[in-house]
C-alpha positions, 0 to 999 in steps of 0.5 A: 175635397178629394177631387180638388186635391187631385185636380191640383196635383194634375195641374201641378204635374202638367205645369212642371212638364210644360216647364221642363219641355220649354227648358229643353227647347230653349236649351236646344235639347231635343234628345237629352244630349244637347246642353248649349243654351241657344236662347241668345242665338234664337233672339237673333233669328226672327228677322223681318224678311223670313217668310220662306225660312227662319231656322236655327241649327245647333251643330256638335253642341257648339256651332250655331247656324241661322238660316233665313229667307223671304220674298224681299227685293233686298236681303232676301236671304242670309246664313250666319255661322256662330261659334260659342257666343253671338259675338263669335261670328265665324262666317256669313252670306247674304243677298244685297242690291250689290249681289251676294256678300260672302265672308268668313272672318275665321277662314278655317270655317269657310269649307264647313260653312260652304258645305252647310249653305250648299245643303240647307235642304239636308237635315244633316246640312251635308255634314254627314254622320260625323257631326250632330245637327239639331234644328232648333225651332225659333 
């Protein structure tokens, strides 16, 4: 009887721990500092042509950068920068049969976006220590 009680307590603790960890990941919170709910952005991330890269970054707990690349003849890569919501499209670039498509509907983010997409291999996206950049695994 005591072993069954201990087993139930251990199971309950493990279940609670898994729930907390999943919540932290879904909220983009790896170190306890980031609280923005990135779930809607992560729903956008699993593209069909993403065999090389399929990542999402939370920048300063506000901006979200989606980075995707794959081996497709058309639309082989894309990067999209969002603001507060998924409808807050700030900048994007993607590959097409017509060539590179680049646009920043909010021009004040053009330089920042160019810096990030130029430094996709840098964990800080080239932004340096004045920005907080967290990769959120989709």
